[in-house]
SETIMI-160292 format. One record per residue (C-alpha): residue number from 1; residue in one letter; x, y, z negated. Coordinates in steps of 0.1 Angstrom, whole numbers, plus 5000, padded with zeros to 4 digits. Layout:
@resi=NUM | resn=A | east=X | north=Y | up=Z
...
END
This chain:
@resi=1 | resn=M | east=6171 | north=7882 | up=2190
@resi=2 | resn=P | east=6148 | north=7911 | up=2180
@resi=3 | resn=V | east=6111 | north=7903 | up=2179
@resi=4 | resn=K | east=6081 | north=7926 | up=2179
@resi=5 | resn=L | east=6046 | north=7914 | up=2171
@resi=6 | resn=F | east=6018 | north=7937 | up=2183
@resi=7 | resn=E | east=5986 | north=7931 | up=2164
@resi=8 | resn=S | east=5952 | north=7945 | up=2168
@resi=9 | resn=E | east=5929 | north=7951 | up=2138
@resi=10 | resn=H | east=5898 | north=7941 | up=2158
@resi=11 | resn=F | east=5878 | north=7908 | up=2153
@resi=12 | resn=Y | east=5893 | north=7892 | up=2184
@resi=13 | resn=M | east=5928 | north=7900 | up=2174
@resi=14 | resn=T | east=5955 | north=7899 | up=2202
@resi=15 | resn=T | east=5989 | north=7892 | up=2188
@resi=16 | resn=V | east=6017 | north=7895 | up=2214
@resi=17 | resn=Y | east=6052 | north=7882 | up=2207
@resi=18 | resn=Q | east=6079 | north=7903 | up=2225
@resi=19 | resn=T | east=6116 | north=7896 | up=2226
@resi=20 | resn=S | east=6145 | north=7905 | up=2249
@resi=21 | resn=L | east=6163 | north=7878 | up=2269
@resi=22 | resn=P | east=6186 | north=7897 | up=2293
@resi=23 | resn=E | east=6210 | north=7867 | up=2296
@resi=24 | resn=H | east=6185 | north=7851 | up=2321
@resi=25 | resn=L | east=6183 | north=7881 | up=2345
@resi=26 | resn=A | east=6209 | north=7870 | up=2370
@resi=27 | resn=V | east=6194 | north=7835 | up=2377
@resi=28 | resn=T | east=6158 | north=7847 | up=2376
@resi=29 | resn=T | east=6165 | north=7876 | up=2400
@resi=30 | resn=A | east=6180 | north=7851 | up=2425
@resi=31 | resn=W | east=6147 | north=7831 | up=2425
@resi=32 | resn=F | east=6129 | north=7860 | up=2442
@resi=33 | resn=A | east=6154 | north=7863 | up=2471
@resi=34 | resn=D | east=6136 | north=7852 | up=2503
@resi=35 | resn=N | east=6113 | north=7829 | up=2484
@resi=36 | resn=P | east=6091 | north=7813 | up=2511
@resi=37 | resn=N | east=6063 | north=7805 | up=2486
@resi=38 | resn=L | east=6055 | north=7841 | up=2477
@resi=39 | resn=K | east=6022 | north=7850 | up=2494
@resi=40 | resn=R | east=5994 | north=7875 | up=2491
@resi=41 | resn=G | east=5967 | north=7866 | up=2466
@resi=42 | resn=V | east=5931 | north=7860 | up=2478
@resi=43 | resn=L | east=5920 | north=7897 | up=2473
@resi=44 | resn=E | east=5935 | north=7922 | up=2497
@resi=45 | resn=D | east=5951 | north=7945 | up=2472
@resi=46 | resn=S | east=5963 | north=7919 | up=2448
@resi=47 | resn=H | east=5999 | north=7911 | up=2441
@resi=48 | resn=L | east=6022 | north=7885 | up=2457
@resi=49 | resn=T | east=6025 | north=7852 | up=2438
@resi=50 | resn=T | east=6037 | north=7816 | up=2442
@resi=51 | resn=L | east=6006 | north=7806 | up=2423
@resi=52 | resn=N | east=5975 | north=7795 | up=2442
@resi=53 | resn=Q | east=5951 | north=7778 | up=2418
@resi=54 | resn=Y | east=5932 | north=7762 | up=2447
@resi=55 | resn=S | east=5962 | north=7744 | up=2462
@resi=56 | resn=R | east=5976 | north=7711 | up=2449
@resi=57 | resn=T | east=6008 | north=7718 | up=2468
@resi=58 | resn=E | east=6013 | north=7752 | up=2451
@resi=59 | resn=I | east=6006 | north=7737 | up=2417
@resi=60 | resn=K | east=6032 | north=7710 | up=2423
@resi=61 | resn=I | east=6057 | north=7737 | up=2434
@resi=62 | resn=N | east=6052 | north=7756 | up=2402
@resi=63 | resn=Q | east=6055 | north=7725 | up=2380
@resi=64 | resn=D | east=6086 | north=7715 | up=2398
@resi=65 | resn=F | east=6100 | north=7750 | up=2394
@resi=66 | resn=A | east=6102 | north=7746 | up=2356
@resi=67 | resn=N | east=6122 | north=7713 | up=2361
@resi=68 | resn=R | east=6149 | north=7728 | up=2383
@resi=69 | resn=A | east=6184 | north=7724 | up=2369
@resi=70 | resn=D | east=6191 | north=7762 | up=2371
@resi=71 | resn=A | east=6158 | north=7769 | up=2352
@resi=72 | resn=Q | east=6166 | north=7748 | up=2321
@resi=73 | resn=P | east=6184 | north=7774 | up=2300
@resi=74 | resn=F | east=6155 | north=7798 | up=2308
@resi=75 | resn=V | east=6129 | north=7772 | up=2300
@resi=76 | resn=Q | east=6146 | north=7763 | up=2267
@resi=77 | resn=S | east=6146 | north=7800 | up=2257
@resi=78 | resn=I | east=6109 | north=7803 | up=2264
@resi=79 | resn=Q | east=6102 | north=7771 | up=2244
@resi=80 | resn=Q | east=6124 | north=7784 | up=2215
@resi=81 | resn=S | east=6105 | north=7817 | up=2215
@resi=82 | resn=A | east=6071 | north=7799 | up=2216
@resi=83 | resn=K | east=6082 | north=7778 | up=2186
@resi=84 | resn=Q | east=6091 | north=7810 | up=2167
@resi=85 | resn=F | east=6057 | north=7825 | up=2176
@resi=86 | resn=L | east=6038 | north=7793 | up=2167
@resi=87 | resn=N | east=6055 | north=7792 | up=2133
@resi=88 | resn=G | east=6041 | north=7758 | up=2126
@resi=89 | resn=P | east=6041 | north=7722 | up=2137
@resi=90 | resn=G | east=6041 | north=7713 | up=2174
@resi=91 | resn=R | east=6065 | north=7713 | up=2203
@resi=92 | resn=P | east=6059 | north=7739 | up=2231
@resi=93 | resn=F | east=6058 | north=7725 | up=2266
@resi=94 | resn=I | east=6056 | north=7746 | up=2298
@resi=95 | resn=T | east=6029 | north=7733 | up=2321
@resi=96 | resn=G | east=6035 | north=7758 | up=2349
@resi=97 | resn=L | east=6058 | north=7786 | up=2358
@resi=98 | resn=W | east=6054 | north=7809 | up=2388
@resi=99 | resn=L | east=6068 | north=7841 | up=2404
@resi=100 | resn=N | east=6048 | north=7874 | up=2408
@resi=101 | resn=E | east=6056 | north=7905 | up=2428
@resi=102 | resn=M | east=6037 | north=7938 | up=2427
@resi=103 | resn=R | east=6042 | north=7969 | up=2449
@resi=104 | resn=T | east=6026 | north=8003 | up=2445
@resi=105 | resn=G | east=5988 | north=8003 | up=2446
@resi=106 | resn=E | east=5985 | north=7965 | up=2439
@resi=107 | resn=H | east=5972 | north=7950 | up=2407
@resi=108 | resn=H | east=5966 | north=7918 | up=2389
@resi=109 | resn=Y | east=5929 | north=7914 | up=2381
@resi=110 | resn=P | east=5916 | north=7907 | up=2346
@resi=111 | resn=H | east=5920 | north=7871 | up=2338
@resi=112 | resn=H | east=5929 | north=7846 | up=2310
@resi=113 | resn=H | east=5947 | north=7813 | up=2309
@resi=114 | resn=L | east=5922 | north=7788 | up=2295
@resi=115 | resn=G | east=5935 | north=7753 | up=2290
@resi=116 | resn=C | east=5968 | north=7765 | up=2276
@resi=117 | resn=Y | east=5978 | north=7775 | up=2240
@resi=118 | resn=Y | east=6001 | north=7803 | up=2251
@resi=119 | resn=A | east=6005 | north=7823 | up=2283
@resi=120 | resn=G | east=6036 | north=7844 | up=2289
@resi=121 | resn=C | east=6056 | north=7866 | up=2312
@resi=122 | resn=Y | east=6092 | north=7874 | up=2317
@resi=123 | resn=Y | east=6101 | north=7907 | up=2333
@resi=124 | resn=V | east=6128 | north=7906 | up=2360
@resi=125 | resn=E | east=6122 | north=7941 | up=2375
@resi=126 | resn=V | east=6101 | north=7969 | up=2361
@resi=127 | resn=P | east=6103 | north=8001 | up=2382
@resi=128 | resn=E | east=6097 | north=8034 | up=2365
@resi=129 | resn=G | east=6060 | north=8042 | up=2366
@resi=130 | resn=A | east=6048 | north=8006 | up=2370
@resi=131 | resn=S | east=6018 | north=7997 | up=2348
@resi=132 | resn=G | east=6023 | north=7978 | up=2317
@resi=133 | resn=I | east=6001 | north=7948 | up=2308
@resi=134 | resn=T | east=5967 | north=7956 | up=2293
@resi=135 | resn=F | east=5950 | north=7932 | up=2269
@resi=136 | resn=Y | east=5913 | north=7935 | up=2260
@resi=137 | resn=D | east=5904 | north=7926 | up=2224
@resi=138 | resn=P | east=5878 | north=7944 | up=2230
@resi=139 | resn=V | east=5898 | north=7976 | up=2228
@resi=140 | resn=N | east=5925 | north=7981 | up=2254
@resi=141 | resn=Q | east=5960 | north=7973 | up=2241
@resi=142 | resn=I | east=5988 | north=7983 | up=2266
@resi=143 | resn=I | east=6023 | north=7970 | up=2263
@resi=144 | resn=D | east=6050 | north=7984 | up=2285
@resi=145 | resn=P | east=6077 | north=7958 | up=2289
@resi=146 | resn=N | east=6113 | north=7964 | up=2298
@resi=147 | resn=V | east=6135 | north=7944 | up=2322
@resi=148 | resn=G | east=6146 | north=7912 | up=2304
@resi=149 | resn=D | east=6116 | north=7912 | up=2280
@resi=150 | resn=L | east=6096 | north=7880 | up=2273
@resi=151 | resn=L | east=6060 | north=7884 | up=2262
@resi=152 | resn=L | east=6039 | north=7856 | up=2247
@resi=153 | resn=W | east=6002 | north=7856 | up=2238
@resi=154 | resn=R | east=5973 | north=7832 | up=2232
@resi=155 | resn=G | east=5959 | north=7819 | up=2266
@resi=156 | resn=I | east=5923 | north=7829 | up=2257
@resi=157 | resn=H | east=5931 | north=7867 | up=2258
@resi=158 | resn=F | east=5919 | north=7886 | up=2288
@resi=159 | resn=H | east=5946 | north=7908 | up=2304
@resi=160 | resn=E | east=5955 | north=7926 | up=2336
@resi=161 | resn=V | east=5981 | north=7948 | up=2352
@resi=162 | resn=P | east=5963 | north=7979 | up=2366
@resi=163 | resn=K | east=5971 | north=7996 | up=2398
@resi=164 | resn=S | east=5998 | north=8023 | up=2396
@resi=165 | resn=N | east=6021 | north=8042 | up=2420
@resi=166 | resn=F | east=6058 | north=8036 | up=2417
@resi=167 | resn=L | east=6089 | north=8030 | up=2439
@resi=168 | resn=G | east=6103 | north=7995 | up=2442
@resi=169 | resn=T | east=6088 | north=7961 | up=2433
@resi=170 | resn=R | east=6077 | north=7949 | up=2399
@resi=171 | resn=R | east=6088 | north=7913 | up=2395
@resi=172 | resn=S | east=6078 | north=7889 | up=2368
@resi=173 | resn=I | east=6077 | north=7852 | up=2360
@resi=174 | resn=A | east=6046 | north=7840 | up=2344
@resi=175 | resn=F | east=6040 | north=7806 | up=2327
@resi=176 | resn=N | east=6016 | north=7785 | up=2306
@resi=177 | resn=I | east=6024 | north=7766 | up=2275
@resi=178 | resn=V | east=6007 | north=7738 | up=2257
@resi=179 | resn=I | east=6016 | north=7726 | up=2222
@resi=180 | resn=A | east=6024 | north=7689 | up=2219
@resi=181 | resn=P | east=6024 | north=7672 | up=2185
@resi=182 | resn=E | east=6057 | north=7664 | up=2168
@resi=183 | resn=L | east=6057 | north=7627 | up=2162
@resi=184 | resn=E | east=6078 | north=7612 | up=2134
@resi=185 | resn=V | east=6095 | north=7580 | up=2144
END
């Protein structure tokens, strides 16, 4: 499994772990088909998502999503990748996993994932011309993922997906990870 680490030389260094997991494309693509939980974000030109941070129902849906039987191989691959990125003690645990869709002219506003050790994204569809993900550290660092790529970064890093014009739909699966201690018995 090839891995790239993108590192910035600035004080607030953003290190992004990138690997390719194409073996999960068939099942993750199916999750987007007619998903009744995909809805427009609060702002009019924002992307479609199953995540609504103000709704307990949506949060439960996203926690349950990571526990689905058909999600287990995917979840295990994310956790193995997070363990490689961590390169130390601890057991990665996914606390939430949600679907995102973007169409031309939409964007995902700058944000971070406080309360988690890592945040990440798996790219199911990336149309030609769709924006990459921009990290601010404080200098912009842009990564253009490919279909099947998994990216992981520290939850404290601000990032966004700027508006762009493209044909099709950009589909990704985002998630948060905490690190649980490894206890010896």
